[in-house]
C-alpha positions in Angstrom: 62.3 -45.4 31.3 64.7 -43.4 28.9 66.8 -44.5 26.3 70.4 -43.4 25.8 71.6 -42.7 22.3 75.1 -42.7 22.6 77.0 -39.2 21.2 73.5 -37.6 21.0 71.7 -37.8 24.2 68.8 -39.4 26.2 65.3 -39.6 25.6 62.9 -40.1 28.8 59.4 -39.8 29.8 58.9 -37.8 33.0 56.1 -37.3 35.4 55.2 -33.7 36.2 53.1 -32.1 38.6 50.9 -29.0 37.4 49.0 -27.0 40.1 46.1 -25.4 38.7 43.5 -23.1 40.6 41.1 -26.1 40.4 42.9 -29.2 40.6 46.5 -30.9 40.2 47.2 -32.7 37.3 50.1 -35.4 36.7 51.1 -35.7 33.3 53.7 -37.9 31.7 55.8 -35.9 29.2 58.5 -36.5 26.8 62.0 -34.9 27.4 65.4 -34.9 25.7 68.5 -34.2 27.3 71.5 -33.4 24.9 74.8 -35.2 25.4 77.0 -34.1 22.4 80.6 -33.4 22.3 80.6 -29.5 23.4 83.0 -28.7 20.5 79.9 -29.5 18.0 78.0 -27.0 19.8 80.1 -23.8 19.6 77.9 -20.8 19.5 74.7 -22.9 20.0 72.3 -22.5 22.9 70.2 -25.5 24.2 67.8 -25.9 27.0 69.0 -27.7 30.2 67.0 -30.6 30.8 67.5 -32.6 33.9 66.2 -36.2 33.8 65.3 -37.1 37.5 67.6 -39.9 39.1 64.7 -42.3 39.4 64.3 -42.7 35.9 65.8 -45.7 34.4 68.0 -45.1 31.4 68.7 -47.9 29.1 71.1 -48.2 26.3 69.4 -48.0 22.5 68.6 -51.4 21.9 70.3 -52.2 18.4 69.0 -55.8 18.3 65.3 -54.6 18.8 65.8 -51.9 16.0 67.4 -54.7 13.8 64.3 -56.7 14.2 62.1 -53.9 12.8 64.0 -53.5 9.8 65.5 -56.9 9.0 69.1 -55.5 9.2 71.9 -57.0 11.5 72.2 -55.5 14.7 75.9 -54.7 13.8 74.8 -52.7 10.7 72.1 -50.8 12.6 74.5 -49.6 15.3 77.0 -48.4 12.5 74.2 -46.7 10.8 73.4 -44.9 13.9 76.9 -44.2 15.0 77.6 -42.6 11.6 74.4 -40.4 11.4 75.1 -39.1 14.9 78.7 -38.3 13.6 77.5 -36.9 10.5 75.0 -34.6 12.4 77.6 -33.3 15.0 80.1 -32.5 12.1 77.4 -30.6 10.4 76.6 -28.8 13.4 80.5 -28.0 13.8 80.7 -26.4 10.4 77.9 -24.1 11.4 75.3 -26.0 9.3 72.1 -26.4 11.1 70.1 -29.5 9.4 66.9 -31.0 11.4 67.5 -34.3 12.7 64.2 -36.1 12.4 63.0 -39.1 14.6 60.1 -40.9 13.1 57.0 -40.9 15.6 59.1 -39.0 18.1 59.8 -35.3 17.1 62.5 -33.4 15.4 65.8 -31.8 17.0 66.2 -28.6 15.0 68.4 -25.4 15.1 66.7 -22.1 14.9 68.5 -18.8 15.5 71.4 -20.7 17.2 69.0 -22.5 19.5 69.1 -26.2 19.2 66.2 -28.0 20.7 63.8 -31.0 20.5 60.3 -30.4 19.3 57.9 -33.4 20.1 55.3 -34.5 17.8 51.7 -33.7 19.2 50.9 -37.7 18.4 53.9 -38.6 20.7 52.8 -36.5 23.5 49.3 -37.5 23.1 50.4 -41.4 23.0 52.3 -41.0 26.4 49.4 -39.1 28.0 45.6 -40.3 27.6 44.1 -38.9 30.6 45.1 -35.1 30.5 46.6 -34.7 27.0 45.9 -31.1 26.7 47.6 -30.2 29.6 50.8 -32.3 28.6 50.5 -30.6 25.1 50.7 -27.3 26.8 53.5 -28.1 28.9 55.7 -29.6 26.3 
């Protein structure tokens, strides 16, 4: 399943097959597909990530988020939207702040390359059998 964060992109977990000389591994790894206004991304390069069509993409669940922090869903939605808007303005102004997602990773821009770096703990939490393969792949 994937989660669409409107104005920013989609987080998903995708299975990937790795062939080695000894065996075949199928690991689950996190991916992030950027979906921002292209005017924000002037002169920036970002990896093209395609989420397979069979992955179910759900909208961000503001009600669930509101339950985790005791704020009303409308306030949570407004905070998420304003944060993404601020981030896009900063990118447009050629500022390159890091955007941290707790327990997931960091969206950062280094040398004009905007990419999502997932925390090792996030990857390990998704793939318990072949963790080292998933870590190397991601």
